C-alpha positions, 0 to 999 in steps of 0.5 A, a space after each residue: 557464510 551462513 553467518 556472514 549473510 545472517 549477520 548482515 539479514 538483521 543488519 538490513 531488518 534493524 536499518 529497515 526499522 530504524 527507518 520507519 521510527 523517525 520522519 517516517 516518509 512510506 515512499 522513502 521506506 518500502 523504496 530501502 525494502 526493494 533495496 534491500 530484496 534486489 541486495 540481500 534475496 537470494 536469486 532477486 534482480 528487481 523488487 517492487 510493491 504492489 498496490 490495490 485499491 478497488 477493482 480499477 485501482 492498480 499502482 507498482 510503488 518503490 520500482 528498483 527498475 523499469 520492468 517491474 511496473 511492466 509487469 504488474 500493469 500486463 498483468 492489471 491487463 489480463 487479469 492474471 498473474 503470480 502478483 495478481 495471486 499472492 495480492 488478493 488470494 494466495 499468502 506467497 507464490 514461486 513462480 520458479 520457471 514460467 516457461 514452463 508454469 499453467 496458472 497463467 499462460 497468456 501472462 507466462 508467455 508476455 514475460 518470457 518475452 520481456 526476461 523474466 522467468 522466475 517471480 518470487 509474490 507475497 501479500 503484505 494485507 488486504 482489507 476491505 477492497 485494498 490489498 499489496 503485494 511485494 513480488 520480486 522478479 529475476 530473468 534465471 529460472 529457479 532462482 528463488 530456494 527456501 533462503 530466497 523466502 524466508 527474507 524476502 518475508 521478512 521485508 514482506 512484514 515491514 512493508 506491510 506494518 509500513 503500509 497500515 502504519 500511513 494508512 494509519 497516520 492518514 485516518 487520523 490526520 483526517 479524523 482532526 482536520 473533520 474534527 477542525 472544520 466541526 468546530 470551525 462550523 459550530 462556531 460560526 452557527 454559534 454566531 450567525 443564530 446567536 446559540 449555543 455550542 449544542 444547539 450549533 452542533 444539534 442544528 448539524 447533526 439533524 441536516 446532518 440526517 436529513 440531506 445523507 450529507 456525512 458531518 465533516 460534510 456538512 460542517 465544510 459547507 458552512 464554512 464555505 457559505 461565510 459567517 454572513 449568510 441564513 
């Protein structure tokens, strides 16, 4: 049976890896990861990814049921819980029985009432003001074991790579868009004032410095002003 479980895990990991190569879509990749978590992590009944972007931006993604977002929102409102701990403080948080766990008293009582007794959460990544966790939930006490941890860690690694890759892609696209705006604005200034490219760029840099405004925003304002305004 162990051999079959290892083979199933390897097959799932290979499928997830392939899903991140062509036509990459973060939401779809995360849905596959949380779906795999429920299918192959021993004890897992539902799962989601909690992303934290700043002190007031929390988002539950790729939830396999309505329960994970409910529990995430509860932790956020109470300011305590295993998923928050995993995302912000610890690499992994495991709770075997919320009825007896004393680490999050207010959350534990509400989670038990919602029908959850065991939770296993894995940190995905941490950046300035940003963090995330892969969270697994069960209605049974002592639902998760060492196999659950090992398999969950592997899935969390895939989720982390997907999220960071998505952020890099967005940053790259943003950089390209900024470059294009700056180039367009430079061309407009060259035509408007009959000056060379270097002089037009110097004008935008000077305005950026004097007004403490990002260069891309200066370019956007030049474009918005139109070709005839001086």
